[in-house]
N, C-alpha and C positions, 0 to 999 in steps of 0.2 A: 868263063863266065865271071865277070868282074862285079864287085859290089859297088853300086852307085849311091849317090846321095839320097835318091828316092827310096832305095831299099833300107837304108839306115833310118830314115824318118819313119817309114812304115813299121819297122821292127821296134823302134822306140815307142811308137804309138800303141802297138799291141802289148809291149811290156808294161807301159804305163797303165793301160786298161786292166791288166791282170793285177798289178799292184794296187790300183784304186779299189777294185772289188775285194781284194784280200784284206786290206786294212779297213775298208768301208764296211765289211761284214763282221769284223771282230767286235767293234764297239756296240752295235745293236744287239748282237748275240749275247754278249756278257750282260749288258744292261737289261735286256728283257728277261734273261734267266734270273738275274738278281731280283727284279721286280716281282716275278712270278713266285719265287721262293719266299719273299717277304709277305706277299699276299696270302700264301698258304699258311704262314706262321700266324698272320693276323686273323684269318678265318678260324684257325685252330683255337686261338685264344678267345675270340668273340664270334661264335657262329651266327648270332643274330644280325651281325653287320655284314653278312656275306655279299649281299647285293651291292652295297656301297663300295666295299673293298674290291669286288670284281670289276665294277664299272670304272673305278679310279685306276686300277691296274691296267685295264685295256686302253684307257685314254693315254696313260703314261707310255705304254708299249707302242702305241701308234705314233706318238711324238718321237720316241727313240728310233723307230723304224725309218723315220723320214731321212735320217743321215745315211742309212743304207740305200735308200732310193736315190738320194743325191749322188752317191758314188756310182750307182748303176747308170744314171744319166751321163755322168762324166765318162764312164767306160764305153758306153754306146757311142758317144760323140767321138771318142778317140778311135774306135774301131771303124765306124762308117763315114765319118766326116773328114778326118785327117787323110788327105791324099797328097802324094808327093809327085 
């Protein structure tokens, strides 16, 4: 059983998908955790602003999560579209 060019391309696509999701999940995870922590600090300091802080935090987390979704799209394209 010999390794052909198509096998190498498929292996590279699967490896690229894994790397895309790995790096693509680190950024949103750190960013959302940092935002949630700072929102908790803000609510602890000014509880009367809880609604505004929570709403702002959730909007920021949604924007941060978009990079993770982009990496998921790239990974899915690499897995299902790249054929050799």
